[in-house]
C-alpha positions, 0 to 999 in steps of 0.5 A: 500500500505504501508503494501505491501511494508513493507511485500516485504522489510521483505521478502527481508531481510529474504532472505538475512539473510538466504542466509548469514547464510545458504550459508555462515556462516553454510558451513564455520563452518561445513568445519572448524569443519571437518578440525579440527576433521578429516582432512584426511576424509574431504579432500577426503581420498587421498592416496599419493605415497612415493614421495608425489604424490597423486595417488588416494583416499581410497574411489574410486577404480582404475583399476589394471591389471598387474599380480603382483597386486590384481585386483579390482571389475569390473567397469561399470562406464564409461570406468571403474572407471570413477568418472564422470560416476559413476553408474552400468550397469543397466543390470538385471539378465535376461539380456543375455549381463550380463550373457555372461559378467559374464561367461567371467569374471569367465573364465578369473578369473579362468585362471589368478589365476590358479584355477580349472575349477569348482572352485567357484568364488566370486561374487565381482570378476565378478560383478560390484558394484552399483557405479562402483567405489567400492575400496574394494574386499572381503576377499575370492577374495583377498585370491584367488588372493594371490598365483598369486601375491605372485608368481609374486612378489617373496613373501611368501604367509604368508607375503602377508596374513599379508599385506592383513590383514593390508589393510582390513577394518572392518564392518561399526560400527562393525556390518554392511556389510562384511570386505573388502580389500582396493585394492589401499592401498594393492597394494601401500603397496606392491609397497612401498616394505613394504613386503620383 
């Protein structure tokens, strides 16, 4: 019986020690290291306006619909870009609902960007990402939207291309994925009158 209580006591003490170390000390060390080494990323990569209001995160897409803005990928997350409902539509390639939605998005994209009826439309302009929160669009998508945005803002196409370049994130680790244009950063730069 004495051994039994000794084992129980040892188990309780081990649980308490691991709880303190793994649920208290370790998280505080990791949090502190993150705050010291990369505080911007550790705090959500938040983007602020000129008046220092938080308007979003570089990591989450937002819906821009006005003609003067670059438009993001479509979103299937909730009512669109709802971080609490992150996810894709789960519609497969044989889904008629998906086919109809993509056809409509292609037609809308061509119309809003004054493209010919037979113009190829980038896939990221008409299909949602897996999370529904992707903050990036492809370079081709940005280039096709640039004439519309330049016209709406009264900017030269060359000046706009410079801003697209500034808002473009390269490949991960220099080799993974494709470069992508961060729509929030680009639209914010344009709103802040960084381009004249």
